[in-house]
C-alpha positions as a Markdown table, in Angstrom:
| # | Residue | x | y | z |
|---|---|---|---|---|
| 1 | Unk | 140.0 | 137.9 | 132.8 |
| 2 | Unk | 139.5 | 134.2 | 132.4 |
| 3 | Unk | 135.7 | 134.6 | 132.8 |
| 4 | Unk | 135.6 | 137.3 | 130.1 |
| 5 | Unk | 137.6 | 135.1 | 127.8 |
| 6 | Unk | 135.3 | 132.1 | 128.3 |
| 7 | Unk | 132.3 | 134.3 | 127.7 |
| 8 | Unk | 133.8 | 135.5 | 124.4 |
| 9 | Unk | 134.6 | 132.0 | 123.3 |
| 10 | Unk | 131.0 | 130.9 | 124.2 |
| 11 | Unk | 129.5 | 133.7 | 122.1 |
| 12 | Unk | 131.9 | 132.9 | 119.2 |
| 13 | Unk | 131.1 | 129.2 | 119.1 |
| 14 | Unk | 127.4 | 129.4 | 120.0 |
| 15 | Unk | 126.2 | 129.3 | 116.4 |
| 16 | Unk | 128.2 | 126.1 | 115.9 |
| 17 | Unk | 126.6 | 124.5 | 119.0 |
| 18 | Unk | 123.2 | 125.5 | 117.7 |
| 19 | Unk | 123.8 | 124.1 | 114.3 |
| 20 | Unk | 124.9 | 120.8 | 115.9 |
| 21 | Unk | 121.4 | 120.5 | 117.3 |
| 22 | Unk | 120.2 | 120.1 | 113.7 |
| 23 | Unk | 117.4 | 121.5 | 111.5 |
| 24 | Unk | 114.4 | 119.7 | 110.1 |
| 25 | Unk | 113.2 | 119.7 | 106.6 |
| 26 | Unk | 109.7 | 119.2 | 105.4 |
| 27 | Unk | 108.9 | 118.7 | 101.7 |
| 28 | Unk | 105.3 | 118.4 | 100.5 |
| 29 | Unk | 103.7 | 118.0 | 97.1 |
| 30 | Unk | 101.1 | 120.6 | 96.4 |
| 31 | Unk | 99.2 | 118.3 | 94.1 |
| 32 | Unk | 99.8 | 115.1 | 96.0 |
| 33 | Unk | 102.5 | 113.6 | 93.8 |
| 34 | Unk | 104.4 | 110.8 | 95.5 |
| 35 | Unk | 108.2 | 111.0 | 95.5 |
| 36 | Unk | 111.5 | 109.6 | 96.7 |
| 37 | Unk | 114.0 | 112.1 | 98.2 |
| 38 | Unk | 117.8 | 112.0 | 97.9 |
| 39 | Unk | 120.0 | 114.4 | 99.9 |
| 40 | Unk | 123.6 | 114.6 | 98.9 |
| 41 | Unk | 123.1 | 111.4 | 97.0 |
| 42 | Unk | 121.7 | 109.5 | 100.0 |
| 43 | Unk | 118.1 | 108.1 | 99.7 |
| 44 | Unk | 116.0 | 109.3 | 102.5 |
| 45 | Unk | 112.7 | 107.3 | 102.1 |
| 46 | Unk | 112.2 | 103.8 | 100.7 |
| 47 | Unk | 108.4 | 104.2 | 100.5 |
| 48 | Unk | 107.1 | 107.1 | 98.2 |
| 49 | Unk | 105.5 | 109.9 | 100.1 |
| 50 | Unk | 103.6 | 113.1 | 99.4 |
| 51 | Unk | 104.5 | 114.9 | 102.7 |
| 52 | Unk | 108.0 | 114.0 | 104.1 |
| 53 | Unk | 109.8 | 115.4 | 107.1 |
| 54 | Unk | 113.5 | 114.8 | 107.9 |
| 55 | Unk | 115.2 | 115.6 | 111.2 |
| 56 | Unk | 118.9 | 115.6 | 112.3 |
| 57 | Unk | 120.2 | 117.9 | 109.5 |
| 58 | Unk | 123.4 | 119.4 | 110.7 |
| 59 | Unk | 124.6 | 121.1 | 107.5 |
| 60 | Unk | 123.3 | 124.5 | 106.2 |
| 61 | Unk | 123.0 | 123.3 | 102.6 |
| 62 | Unk | 122.1 | 120.1 | 100.8 |
| 63 | Unk | 121.8 | 118.9 | 97.2 |
| 64 | Unk | 118.3 | 117.6 | 96.9 |
| 65 | Unk | 117.0 | 115.3 | 94.2 |
| 66 | Unk | 113.3 | 114.3 | 94.0 |
| 67 | Unk | 112.3 | 111.3 | 91.9 |
| 68 | Unk | 108.5 | 111.0 | 91.3 |
| 69 | Unk | 106.6 | 107.8 | 91.0 |
| 70 | Unk | 105.1 | 109.3 | 87.8 |
| 71 | Unk | 108.2 | 109.1 | 85.6 |
| 72 | Unk | 106.5 | 111.5 | 83.1 |
| 73 | Unk | 107.0 | 114.3 | 85.6 |
| 74 | Unk | 110.8 | 113.9 | 85.5 |
| 75 | Unk | 113.1 | 114.6 | 88.4 |
| 76 | Unk | 113.9 | 117.8 | 90.4 |
| 77 | Unk | 117.5 | 118.7 | 91.3 |
| 78 | Unk | 118.1 | 121.7 | 93.5 |
| 79 | Unk | 120.6 | 123.0 | 96.1 |
| 80 | Unk | 118.5 | 123.9 | 99.2 |
| 81 | Unk | 119.1 | 125.8 | 102.4 |
| 82 | Unk | 118.0 | 124.2 | 105.6 |
| 83 | Unk | 118.7 | 127.0 | 108.1 |
| 84 | Unk | 116.8 | 130.2 | 108.8 |
| 85 | Unk | 117.6 | 132.4 | 105.8 |
| 86 | Unk | 117.6 | 135.5 | 108.0 |
| 87 | Unk | 119.7 | 134.3 | 110.9 |
| 88 | Unk | 121.4 | 131.1 | 109.6 |
| 89 | Unk | 120.3 | 129.4 | 112.8 |
| 90 | Unk | 118.8 | 125.8 | 112.8 |
| 91 | Unk | 115.1 | 125.9 | 111.9 |
| 92 | Unk | 112.1 | 123.9 | 110.8 |
| 93 | Unk | 112.3 | 124.6 | 107.0 |
| 94 | Unk | 109.5 | 123.8 | 104.6 |
| 95 | Unk | 109.7 | 123.5 | 100.8 |
| 96 | Unk | 106.8 | 122.7 | 98.5 |
| 97 | Unk | 106.7 | 120.9 | 95.2 |
| 98 | Unk | 104.8 | 122.9 | 92.6 |
| 99 | Unk | 103.7 | 122.1 | 89.1 |
| 100 | Unk | 104.5 | 125.3 | 87.2 |
| 101 | Unk | 103.4 | 125.2 | 83.5 |
| 102 | Unk | 103.9 | 121.5 | 83.3 |
| 103 | Unk | 107.4 | 121.5 | 85.0 |
| 104 | Unk | 107.9 | 120.3 | 88.5 |
| 105 | Unk | 109.6 | 122.9 | 90.8 |
| 106 | Unk | 110.8 | 122.9 | 94.4 |
| 107 | Unk | 110.1 | 126.2 | 96.1 |
| 108 | Unk | 111.1 | 127.6 | 99.6 |
| 109 | Unk | 107.9 | 127.9 | 101.6 |
| 110 | Unk | 108.6 | 128.9 | 105.2 |
| 111 | Unk | 111.0 | 128.7 | 108.2 |
| 112 | Unk | 110.2 | 128.5 | 111.9 |
| 113 | Unk | 112.3 | 128.1 | 115.0 |
| 114 | Unk | 113.1 | 124.5 | 115.9 |
| 115 | Unk | 110.2 | 123.1 | 118.0 |
| 116 | Unk | 111.3 | 120.8 | 120.9 |
| 117 | Unk | 109.3 | 117.6 | 121.3 |
| 118 | Unk | 107.7 | 118.2 | 117.9 |
| 119 | Unk | 104.8 | 115.8 | 117.2 |
| 120 | Unk | 104.1 | 115.6 | 113.4 |
| 121 | Unk | 100.6 | 115.6 | 112.0 |
| 122 | Unk | 99.2 | 112.2 | 110.9 |
| 123 | Unk | 99.7 | 113.0 | 107.2 |
| 124 | Unk | 103.4 | 113.7 | 107.6 |
| 125 | Unk | 105.9 | 110.9 | 107.3 |
| 126 | Unk | 109.0 | 111.4 | 109.5 |
| 127 | Unk | 112.5 | 109.9 | 109.0 |
| 128 | Unk | 115.9 | 110.6 | 110.4 |
| 129 | Unk | 118.5 | 111.9 | 108.0 |
| 130 | Unk | 120.4 | 108.9 | 106.4 |
| 131 | Unk | 118.1 | 106.3 | 108.0 |
| 132 | Unk | 115.3 | 105.6 | 105.5 |
| 133 | Unk | 112.1 | 103.8 | 106.6 |
| 134 | Unk | 112.4 | 100.0 | 107.0 |
| 135 | Unk | 110.3 | 98.0 | 104.5 |
| 136 | Unk | 109.0 | 94.6 | 105.6 |
| 137 | Unk | 107.5 | 92.1 | 103.2 |
| 138 | Unk | 105.4 | 89.2 | 104.5 |
| 139 | Unk | 104.3 | 86.4 | 102.1 |
| 140 | Unk | 101.4 | 84.2 | 103.0 |
| 141 | Unk | 100.7 | 81.1 | 100.9 |
| 142 | Unk | 97.4 | 79.2 | 100.9 |
| 143 | Unk | 97.3 | 75.7 | 99.3 |
| 144 | Unk | 93.9 | 74.1 | 98.2 |
| 145 | Unk | 94.0 | 70.4 | 97.1 |
| 146 | Unk | 91.2 | 68.7 | 95.1 |
| 147 | Unk | 91.1 | 65.3 | 93.4 |
| 148 | Unk | 91.0 | 61.5 | 94.3 |
| 149 | Unk | 92.8 | 58.3 | 94.5 |
| 150 | Unk | 94.5 | 58.1 | 91.1 |
| 151 | Unk | 95.9 | 54.7 | 91.8 |
| 152 | Unk | 92.5 | 53.1 | 92.2 |
| 153 | Unk | 90.2 | 55.0 | 89.9 |
| 154 | Unk | 88.8 | 53.8 | 86.6 |
| 155 | Unk | 86.7 | 51.0 | 85.1 |
| 156 | Unk | 87.7 | 47.4 | 84.5 |
| 157 | Unk | 86.0 | 44.5 | 82.6 |
| 158 | Unk | 86.6 | 40.7 | 83.1 |
| 159 | Unk | 85.1 | 37.3 | 82.1 |
| 160 | Unk | 84.1 | 34.9 | 84.9 |
| 161 | Unk | 82.5 | 31.6 | 83.9 |
| 162 | Unk | 80.8 | 33.1 | 80.9 |
| 163 | Unk | 79.6 | 36.2 | 82.8 |
| 164 | Unk | 80.8 | 39.7 | 82.8 |
| 165 | Unk | 82.3 | 41.4 | 85.9 |
| 166 | Unk | 82.3 | 45.2 | 86.0 |
| 167 | Unk | 84.5 | 46.9 | 88.6 |
| 168 | Unk | 84.1 | 50.7 | 88.9 |
| 169 | Unk | 86.4 | 52.7 | 91.2 |
| 170 | Unk | 85.2 | 56.2 | 92.0 |
| 171 | Unk | 87.9 | 58.7 | 93.1 |
| 172 | Unk | 87.9 | 59.4 | 96.8 |
| 173 | Unk | 88.4 | 63.2 | 97.5 |
| 174 | Unk | 90.1 | 62.3 | 100.7 |
| 175 | Unk | 92.8 | 60.3 | 99.0 |
| 176 | Unk | 96.0 | 61.6 | 97.4 |
| 177 | Unk | 96.1 | 63.0 | 93.9 |
| 178 | Unk | 94.1 | 65.6 | 92.0 |
| 179 | Unk | 94.7 | 69.4 | 91.4 |
| 180 | Unk | 96.5 | 71.7 | 93.7 |
| 181 | Unk | 95.6 | 75.5 | 93.7 |
| 182 | Unk | 98.1 | 77.9 | 95.3 |
| 183 | Unk | 97.2 | 81.4 | 96.4 |
| 184 | Unk | 99.9 | 83.8 | 97.4 |
| 185 | Unk | 99.3 | 87.0 | 99.3 |
| 186 | Unk | 102.1 | 89.6 | 99.8 |
| 187 | Unk | 101.8 | 92.4 | 102.3 |
| 188 | Unk | 104.3 | 95.2 | 102.4 |
| 189 | Unk | 104.6 | 97.5 | 105.4 |
| 190 | Unk | 106.9 | 100.3 | 106.3 |
| 191 | Unk | 108.0 | 101.9 | 109.5 |
| 192 | Unk | 109.9 | 105.0 | 110.1 |
| 193 | Unk | 113.3 | 104.8 | 111.6 |
| 194 | Unk | 112.9 | 108.2 | 113.3 |
| 195 | Unk | 112.9 | 108.4 | 117.0 |
| 196 | Unk | 109.4 | 109.8 | 116.9 |
| 197 | Unk | 108.0 | 106.4 | 115.9 |
| 198 | Unk | 109.4 | 105.0 | 119.2 |
| 199 | Unk | 108.4 | 107.8 | 121.5 |
| 200 | Unk | 105.2 | 108.2 | 123.4 |
| 201 | Unk | 103.4 | 111.3 | 122.0 |
| 202 | Unk | 103.9 | 114.5 | 123.9 |
| 203 | Unk | 100.9 | 116.6 | 124.6 |
| 204 | Unk | 100.8 | 119.6 | 122.3 |
| 205 | Unk | 98.3 | 122.4 | 121.7 |
| 206 | Unk | 95.7 | 121.3 | 119.1 |
| 207 | Unk | 96.5 | 123.2 | 115.9 |
| 208 | Unk | 93.7 | 124.7 | 113.8 |
| 209 | Unk | 92.5 | 122.6 | 110.9 |
| 210 | Unk | 94.3 | 123.4 | 107.7 |
| 211 | Unk | 96.9 | 125.6 | 109.4 |
| 212 | Unk | 100.0 | 123.4 | 109.2 |
| 213 | Unk | 102.2 | 126.1 | 107.6 |
| 214 | Unk | 102.3 | 129.9 | 107.9 |
| 215 | Unk | 102.5 | 132.2 | 104.8 |
| 216 | Unk | 105.8 | 132.0 | 103.0 |
| 217 | Unk | 108.1 | 135.0 | 103.3 |
| 218 | Unk | 107.4 | 136.6 | 99.9 |
| 219 | Unk | 103.6 | 136.3 | 100.3 |
| 220 | Unk | 103.7 | 137.7 | 103.8 |
| 221 | Unk | 105.8 | 140.6 | 102.7 |
| 222 | Unk | 103.2 | 141.5 | 100.1 |
| 223 | Unk | 100.4 | 141.1 | 102.6 |
| 224 | Unk | 102.1 | 143.3 | 105.1 |
| 225 | Unk | 102.6 | 146.0 | 102.5 |
| 226 | Unk | 98.9 | 145.9 | 101.6 |
| 227 | Unk | 97.9 | 146.5 | 105.3 |
| 228 | Unk | 100.5 | 149.2 | 105.7 |
| 229 | Unk | 99.3 | 151.2 | 102.7 |
| 230 | Unk | 95.8 | 151.4 | 104.0 |
| 231 | Unk | 95.0 | 155.0 | 105.0 |
| 232 | Unk | 92.5 | 154.4 | 107.9 |
| 233 | Unk | 92.8 | 152.2 | 110.9 |
| 234 | Unk | 89.5 | 150.3 | 110.2 |
| 235 | Unk | 90.7 | 149.7 | 106.6 |
| 236 | Unk | 94.0 | 148.2 | 107.9 |
| 237 | Unk | 92.1 | 145.9 | 110.2 |
| 238 | Unk | 89.6 | 144.7 | 107.5 |
| 239 | Unk | 92.5 | 144.2 | 105.1 |
| 240 | Unk | 94.4 | 142.1 | 107.6 |
| 241 | Unk | 91.4 | 140.0 | 108.4 |
| 242 | Unk | 90.7 | 139.4 | 104.7 |
| 243 | Unk | 94.3 | 138.2 | 104.2 |
| 244 | Unk | 94.0 | 135.9 | 107.2 |
| 245 | Unk | 90.7 | 134.5 | 106.1 |
| 246 | Unk | 92.5 | 132.4 | 103.4 |
| 247 | Unk | 96.0 | 132.1 | 105.0 |
| 248 | Unk | 97.7 | 131.2 | 108.3 |
| 249 | Unk | 100.2 | 133.1 | 110.3 |
| 250 | Unk | 103.0 | 132.3 | 112.7 |
| 251 | Unk | 103.1 | 134.2 | 116.0 |
| 252 | Unk | 105.9 | 136.4 | 114.7 |
| 253 | Unk | 103.8 | 137.3 | 111.6 |
| 254 | Unk | 100.9 | 138.2 | 113.8 |
| 255 | Unk | 103.1 | 140.5 | 115.9 |
| 256 | Unk | 104.4 | 142.2 | 112.8 |
| 257 | Unk | 100.9 | 142.9 | 111.6 |
| 258 | Unk | 99.8 | 144.2 | 115.0 |
| 259 | Unk | 102.7 | 146.7 | 114.9 |
| 260 | Unk | 101.1 | 148.3 | 111.8 |
| 261 | Unk | 98.1 | 149.5 | 113.8 |
| 262 | Unk | 98.2 | 152.8 | 115.6 |
| 263 | Unk | 95.7 | 152.0 | 118.4 |
| 264 | Unk | 96.0 | 149.6 | 121.2 |
| 265 | Unk | 92.4 | 148.5 | 120.8 |
| 266 | Unk | 92.9 | 147.6 | 117.1 |
| 267 | Unk | 96.0 | 145.6 | 118.0 |
| 268 | Unk | 94.1 | 143.6 | 120.5 |
| 269 | Unk | 91.2 | 143.0 | 118.2 |
| 270 | Unk | 93.5 | 141.6 | 115.5 |
| 271 | Unk | 95.5 | 139.5 | 118.0 |
| 272 | Unk | 92.3 | 137.8 | 119.1 |
| 273 | Unk | 91.1 | 137.3 | 115.6 |
| 274 | Unk | 94.3 | 135.8 | 114.4 |
| 275 | Unk | 94.7 | 133.3 | 117.3 |
| 276 | Unk | 92.6 | 130.5 | 115.7 |
| 277 | Unk | 94.6 | 130.8 | 112.4 |
| 278 | Unk | 98.1 | 130.7 | 114.0 |
| 279 | Unk | 100.4 | 127.7 | 113.4 |
| 280 | Unk | 102.4 | 127.9 | 116.6 |
| 281 | Unk | 99.8 | 128.8 | 119.3 |
| 282 | Unk | 102.2 | 127.6 | 122.0 |
| 283 | Unk | 104.3 | 130.7 | 121.3 |
| 284 | Unk | 101.4 | 133.2 | 121.3 |
| 285 | Unk | 102.8 | 134.9 | 124.5 |
| 286 | Unk | 105.2 | 136.7 | 122.1 |
| 287 | Unk | 102.3 | 138.7 | 120.6 |
| 288 | Unk | 101.8 | 140.3 | 124.0 |
| 289 | Unk | 105.0 | 142.2 | 123.5 |
| 290 | Unk | 103.4 | 144.5 | 120.9 |
| 291 | Unk | 101.2 | 146.1 | 123.5 |
| 292 | Unk | 102.1 | 149.2 | 125.5 |
| 293 | Unk | 99.7 | 148.8 | 128.4 |
| 294 | Unk | 99.7 | 146.0 | 130.9 |
| 295 | Unk | 95.9 | 145.8 | 130.7 |
| 296 | Unk | 96.0 | 144.8 | 127.1 |
| 297 | Unk | 98.7 | 142.2 | 127.7 |
| 298 | Unk | 96.6 | 140.8 | 130.6 |
| 299 | Unk | 93.5 | 140.6 | 128.5 |
| 300 | Unk | 95.3 | 138.8 | 125.7 |
| 301 | Unk | 96.9 | 136.4 | 128.2 |
| 302 | Unk | 93.5 | 135.6 | 129.7 |
| 303 | Unk | 92.1 | 135.1 | 126.2 |
| 304 | Unk | 94.9 | 132.6 | 125.4 |
| 305 | Unk | 94.4 | 130.8 | 128.8 |
| 306 | Unk | 90.7 | 130.3 | 128.0 |
| 307 | Unk | 91.5 | 128.6 | 124.7 |
| 308 | Unk | 90.7 | 131.7 | 122.5 |
| 309 | Unk | 87.5 | 132.6 | 124.2 |
């Protein structure tokens, strides 16, 4: 009886435990506009960024304010959700800043399961929630002195027994006096307060170039409908390949497209084709679940093990 009660309590509180682990939030500017982000009134980055990731978010919703370096673009104020919209579980949430008809908008882009030991790409600046980057300013001053002995310089005349004495003192550059020129150089550096900046990088699968984010939910829904409406199997496959040519998928999205095909061979062809354009290749084993026959699963697993060859 006690065991059953403990099990029920664990199930009831499991979402709370998961939420305590925290979500992450990535905001990137589609046009490269630099910005400062505020969440619930707290400034998150001291140095303007174009691609910012925050970890340690334990609340499902935050009030976001984005202030652009270019004041002409105004500010963006928006209540955002930082958990998976389908399951309300912690997730890696991505929003993008888009210029729509001259007005800056913040749009939901994608959600993925939280990735342990995540190593961000080089173009993503990472901070921990409520701990903005530390800004250090170093000032270096260079002093250059030129001139001469102002106490001894000049020309003097005197009479000595009917003659004329001329005493000329030429300024000595090595003596005191003259003109002082000061040059000041100021260097500003920033460092992230996130734990990632202090950890040794963890080896991760190399992600395909340009495939940082999968298709957003609305775009993928339309893409899936396009493939599904095709009458013939070959047409479905060519449609799916055409969509993937200019987009990237997550493993879950690849699996959903594979399930639209009626033949095992077509599923396998697309699964292999999609592998180089998948954002989370470390989870590609999930795609094998769409196959009915063990031979197909084994062929895909061997394909993955050989690096997509």
